C-alpha positions in Angstrom: -65.3 10.8 67.0 -68.1 12.9 68.6 -65.7 14.3 71.2 -63.3 15.2 68.4 -66.0 17.0 66.4 -67.1 19.0 69.5 -63.5 20.1 70.1 -63.1 20.9 66.4 -66.1 23.3 66.7 -64.5 24.9 69.7 -61.4 25.3 67.7 -63.3 27.4 65.2 -63.9 30.0 67.9 -60.4 30.1 69.1 -58.4 33.0 67.7 -55.1 33.0 69.6 -52.5 30.6 68.3 -50.0 29.5 70.9 -46.4 28.3 70.3 -46.1 24.6 69.6 -43.1 24.2 72.0 -40.1 26.1 73.1 -36.9 26.0 71.1 -35.2 23.3 73.0 -38.2 21.0 72.5 -38.2 21.6 68.8 -34.5 20.7 68.5 -35.2 17.4 70.2 -37.9 16.4 67.7 -36.4 13.9 65.3 -37.1 14.3 61.6 -37.1 10.5 61.3 -39.8 10.4 64.1 -41.9 13.0 62.2 -41.6 11.0 59.0 -42.3 7.6 60.4 -45.3 8.9 62.5 -46.7 10.4 59.3 -46.1 7.2 57.4 -48.1 5.4 60.0 -50.9 7.9 59.7 -50.9 7.7 55.9 -51.2 3.9 56.2 -54.0 3.7 58.7 -56.2 6.8 58.1 -59.2 5.0 56.5 -62.4 7.0 56.5 -61.6 10.4 55.1 -60.0 13.5 56.5 -61.8 13.4 59.9 -60.2 10.0 60.6 -56.8 11.4 59.6 -57.2 14.4 61.9 -58.5 12.3 64.8 -55.5 10.0 64.5 -53.1 12.9 64.2 -54.5 14.5 67.3 -54.1 11.2 69.3 -50.5 10.7 68.1 -49.2 14.3 68.1 -51.1 15.8 71.0 -51.7 12.9 73.4 -48.8 10.6 72.7 -46.0 12.8 71.5 -47.1 16.0 73.3 -45.6 18.1 70.4 -48.6 20.4 70.5 -51.4 21.2 72.9 -55.0 20.5 72.3 -55.8 24.2 71.8 -52.8 24.6 69.4 -53.9 21.7 67.3 -57.5 22.9 67.1 -56.4 26.3 66.2 -54.4 24.8 63.3 -57.6 23.0 62.1 -59.5 26.3 62.4 -56.9 27.9 60.0 -56.8 25.1 57.4 -60.6 24.8 57.3 -60.7 28.3 55.9 -58.0 27.7 53.3 -58.0 25.7 50.1 -56.7 22.1 49.7 -56.9 18.9 51.7 -57.4 20.1 55.3 -55.9 17.2 57.2 -52.7 17.0 55.1 -52.2 20.7 55.3 -52.6 20.7 59.1 -50.0 18.0 59.5 -47.6 19.7 57.1 -48.0 22.9 59.1 -47.2 21.1 62.3 -44.1 19.6 60.7 -43.0 23.2 59.7 -43.6 24.5 63.2 -41.6 21.6 64.7 -38.5 21.5 62.4 -38.9 24.2 59.8 -38.9 23.3 56.1 -37.2 19.9 56.7 -40.0 19.1 59.1 -42.6 20.4 56.6 -41.4 18.1 53.8 -41.0 15.1 56.2 -44.6 15.4 57.4 -46.1 16.1 54.0 -44.3 13.3 52.1 -44.8 10.9 54.9 -48.5 11.5 55.0 -49.0 11.3 51.2 -46.6 8.5 50.3 -48.6 5.5 51.5 -51.7 6.6 49.5 -49.6 7.2 46.5 -48.2 3.7 46.6 -51.6 2.2 47.2 -53.0 3.9 44.2 -50.2 2.7 42.0 -50.9 -0.8 43.0 -54.6 -0.4 42.3 -53.9 1.1 38.9 -51.7 -1.9 38.1 -54.6 -4.2 39.0 -57.0 -2.2 36.8 -54.5 -2.2 33.9 -54.0 -6.0 34.3 -57.7 -6.8 34.4 -58.8 -4.3 31.7 -58.8 -7.0 29.1 -61.5 -8.9 30.9 -64.6 -7.1 29.5 -67.2 -8.6 31.9 -65.2 -7.8 34.9 -64.4 -4.3 33.7 -68.0 -3.6 33.0 -69.0 -4.8 36.4 -66.5 -2.6 38.1 -67.2 0.6 36.1 -71.0 0.2 36.8 -70.8 -1.3 40.2 -68.7 1.4 41.8 -71.1 4.2 40.9 -74.0 3.6 43.4 -71.8 3.2 46.5 -69.7 6.2 45.5 -72.8 8.3 45.1 -74.0 7.1 48.5 -70.7 7.9 50.2 -70.6 11.4 48.6 -74.3 12.0 49.6 -73.5 11.0 53.2 -70.6 13.4 53.2 -73.0 16.1 52.0 -75.4 15.4 54.8 -72.6 15.6 57.4 -71.4 18.9 56.0 -75.0 20.2 55.9 -75.5 19.5 59.6 -72.9 22.1 60.5 -73.0 24.5 57.6 -76.7 25.0 56.6 -78.7 25.5 59.8 -80.8 28.5 58.6 -83.3 28.6 55.7 -81.1 31.0 53.6 -78.1 28.7 54.0 -80.2 25.7 52.9 -81.6 27.6 49.9 -78.1 28.7 48.8 -76.8 25.1 49.1 -79.8 23.9 47.0 -79.1 26.5 44.3 -75.5 25.5 44.2 -76.4 21.9 43.6 -78.9 22.8 40.9 -76.3 25.0 39.2 -73.9 22.1 39.0 -76.5 19.9 37.5 -77.9 22.4 35.0 -74.7 24.2 33.8 -72.5 21.8 31.8 -69.5 24.1 32.1 -66.4 22.4 33.6 -65.6 25.4 35.8 -69.1 25.7 37.3 -67.9 24.6 40.7 -65.3 27.4 40.9 -67.9 30.0 39.8 -70.4 28.6 42.4 -67.9 28.9 45.2 -67.0 32.5 44.2 -70.7 33.5 43.8 -71.6 32.0 47.2 -68.9 33.9 49.0 -70.0 37.2 47.3 -73.7 36.5 48.2 -72.8 36.0 51.9 -70.5 39.1 52.0 -73.0 41.5 50.3 -76.4 40.2 51.2 -76.2 38.3 54.5 -76.4 40.1 57.8 -74.6 37.3 59.5 -73.2 37.8 63.0 -69.5 37.3 63.2 -67.2 37.1 66.2 -65.5 40.4 66.9 -62.1 39.7 68.3 -59.4 42.0 69.6 -56.3 40.9 67.8 -53.1 42.8 67.8 -51.8 43.7 64.4 -48.9 41.5 63.1 -47.1 42.2 59.9 -47.0 39.3 57.4 -43.4 38.5 56.3 -42.8 39.1 52.6 -41.7 35.4 52.1 -45.1 34.3 53.5 -47.0 36.6 51.2 -45.1 35.0 48.3 -46.0 31.6 49.6 -49.7 32.5 49.5 -49.8 34.4 46.2 -47.8 32.2 43.8 -49.7 28.9 44.4 -53.1 30.7 44.1 -52.0 31.9 40.6 -52.1 28.2 39.4 -55.9 28.5 39.3 -55.6 30.6 36.2 -54.6 27.5 34.2 -58.0 25.9 35.0 -59.9 29.1 34.1 -58.0 29.6 30.9 -56.6 26.2 29.7 -55.2 27.8 26.6 -52.4 29.2 28.7 -51.1 25.7 29.5 -47.8 24.6 27.9 -47.8 21.9 25.3 -45.7 19.5 27.4 -48.0 16.9 28.9 -46.2 16.5 32.2 -46.2 20.2 32.7 -49.9 20.3 32.0 -50.6 17.5 34.5 -48.8 19.3 37.3 -50.3 22.7 36.6 -53.8 21.5 36.2 -53.9 19.6 39.5 -52.2 22.5 41.2 -55.0 24.7 40.0 -57.6 22.2 41.1 -56.2 22.0 44.6 -56.0 25.8 45.1 -59.8 26.0 44.3 -60.8 23.3 46.7 -62.7 24.2 49.8 -64.5 22.0 52.2 -62.8 18.6 51.7 -61.8 16.4 48.8 -65.3 15.3 47.6 -66.2 18.8 46.4 -63.5 18.5 43.7 -65.3 15.6 42.0 -67.4 17.7 39.6 -64.4 19.9 38.7 -62.3 16.8 38.0 -65.0 15.3 35.9 -65.4 18.5 33.9 -61.7 19.0 33.3 -60.4 15.5 32.8 -63.3 14.1 30.8 -65.1 17.0 29.0 -62.5 19.7 28.6 -59.1 18.0 28.2 -60.5 14.5 27.2 -57.7 12.9 29.2 -60.0 10.2 30.7 -63.1 8.3 29.8 -66.0 8.3 32.2 -65.5 4.6 33.1 -61.8 5.2 33.9 -62.7 8.2 36.0 -65.2 6.1 38.0 -62.5 3.5 38.7 -60.0 6.2 39.7 -62.6 7.7 42.1 -63.3 4.2 43.5 -59.6 3.5 44.0 -59.3 6.8 46.0 -62.0 5.5 48.3 -60.2 2.1 48.7 -57.0 3.7 50.0 -56.2 5.4 53.3 -55.8 9.2 53.2 -57.5 11.9 51.2 -59.9 11.3 48.2 -57.6 13.5 46.2 -55.5 10.5 45.5 -57.7 10.2 42.5 -55.1 12.6 41.0 -52.4 10.0 41.3 -54.5 7.5 39.4 -55.3 9.9 36.6 -51.6 11.0 36.4 -50.5 7.3 36.2 -53.1 6.7 33.4 -51.9 9.7 31.4 -48.1 9.6 31.8 -46.9 6.7 34.0 -44.9 7.2 37.2 -43.8 10.7 36.2 -47.4 11.7 35.6 -48.5 10.2 38.9 -45.8 12.0 40.8 -46.4 15.4 39.2 -50.2 15.1 39.7 -49.6 14.2 43.4 -47.1 17.1 43.9 -49.5 19.5 42.2 -52.4 18.3 44.3 -50.8 18.6 47.8 -47.8 20.9 47.7 -49.2 24.3 46.6 -51.9 24.5 49.3 -49.5 23.2 51.9 -47.3 26.2 51.1 -50.3 28.5 51.3 -51.1 27.1 54.8 -47.5 27.9 56.0 -47.7 31.4 54.5 -51.1 32.1 56.0 -50.2 30.7 59.5 -48.2 33.9 60.3 -51.4 35.9 60.3 -53.8 33.2 61.3 -55.2 35.3 64.1 -56.0 38.1 61.7 -57.7 35.7 59.3 -59.9 34.4 62.1 -60.9 37.8 63.2 -61.9 39.4 59.9 -65.7 39.7 59.6 -65.6 39.8 55.8 -63.6 36.6 55.8 -65.9 34.9 58.2 -69.0 35.8 56.1 -67.3 34.6 52.9 -66.5 31.3 54.5 -70.2 30.9 55.6 -71.2 31.3 52.0 -68.4 28.9 50.8 -69.5 26.2 53.2 -73.0 26.4 51.8 -71.6 26.0 48.3 -69.5 23.0 49.4 -72.7 21.3 50.6 -74.5 21.9 47.3 -71.5 20.9 45.2 -71.0 17.6 47.1 -74.7 16.8 46.9 -74.7 17.7 43.2 -71.7 15.4 42.6 -73.6 12.5 44.2 -76.6 13.0 41.9 -74.3 13.4 38.9 -72.7 10.0 39.5 -76.1 8.3 39.8 -77.2 9.9 36.5 -74.2 8.1 34.8 -75.9 4.7 35.5 -77.7 3.0 32.5 -81.2 3.5 33.9 -82.7 3.5 30.4 -81.2 0.2 29.3 -81.5 -1.8 32.6 -83.9 0.0 34.9 -84.6 -2.9 37.3 -81.0 -4.0 37.6 -79.8 -0.5 38.2 -82.4 0.1 40.9 -81.3 -3.1 42.6 -77.7 -1.8 42.6 -78.8 1.6 44.0 -80.9 -0.1 46.7 -78.1 -2.4 47.6 -75.6 0.6 47.9 -78.1 2.5 50.0 -78.3 -0.3 52.5 -74.6 -1.0 52.5 -73.6 2.7 53.1 -76.5 4.3 54.9 -78.1 1.4 56.8 -75.2 -0.9 57.6 -72.6 1.9 57.5 -70.0 -0.3 55.9 -66.6 1.4 55.0 -65.7 1.9 51.3 -63.3 -1.0 51.2 -66.2 -3.3 51.9 -69.2 -1.6 50.2 -67.4 -1.0 46.9 -66.3 -4.6 46.3 -69.7 -5.9 47.4 -71.5 -3.6 44.9 -69.1 -4.6 42.1 -69.7 -8.3 42.9 -73.5 -7.7 42.6 -73.0 -5.9 39.3 -70.9 -8.8 38.0 -73.7 -11.2 38.9 -76.6 -9.4 37.5 -75.1 -7.9 34.3 
């Protein structure tokens, strides 16, 4: 994993994107092989997007030799500067480069499908056991401490690479406080925008100056970038959403994904604000279970969207929430890939991303604190402190994965409450 992280850092400095393979190689790549390989990744990628990327690199670079190490890292450098789930977008882009749009859909659907099915199974379990009050209470309280610790650990990992200087640490802290002090559901979006502007106009940050030849962006790729980004307007102005529930679900989650930078956990406060406070679609307890379910499945944490869609409108709602979450930003990635070298070389873009990375650290840290504040400290201070201490040791000290730490914390909550 350390080796992969070092290579990922190198990939950020690489600006020249090389071809994946020559034409004859691409024609030899089977769509079925792409789909089945991505299904395997979707079933085994426990541990977040870094785990998915590491396994994808082993399978596609080392085993299949469909792309070189440098080409793979260049793709990661691109998706890291674009919205959405980074690992899923990178795999979808690889599918596109291998076999065009059929390869794109094969890779994207294959990667997302296992997590989708896992979430449906967990939702069914939750629905079945929802009549058992004691068990439901234990789950809704017990999942919060380990979830907060998992998110806090993610914030720490992000901070190691994104907030090295004092000004970056201060900006991240201000972003975290903004999330806690401003109850507006769209605070996370505003914080990301504000952080990018601060970096552009007030930071004298050195950026890499690269000599990149000009390359015109095809009109079709411009459309692929612009149309999905427009979905964010439905989150800023919810009154523009249509009355049909299924349409609302798809558009809301599409808007959420296009405002997501820095990994899935940063979307937690936005999801809370929209689904609980603004739309009133979910109760806090149900959202906690959905978030826990996303941690218990392989693949991205954004599978929480599938759970929410299932809760709201059954299979159709789950499908539209999933499509809205993954497809728009995957299209953006394909569109932006034609001028990836130009993106990497733009000083203003690099400075904006430096500010956005600080915002991501602050938002993830703020999300962890927000979850802890949902615990009933006032009613059961000693029992809640015991749960928090237990979660700290499980996640930080023993470094247990979510599929172990979450059930153990729920078991303790069931015993003491």
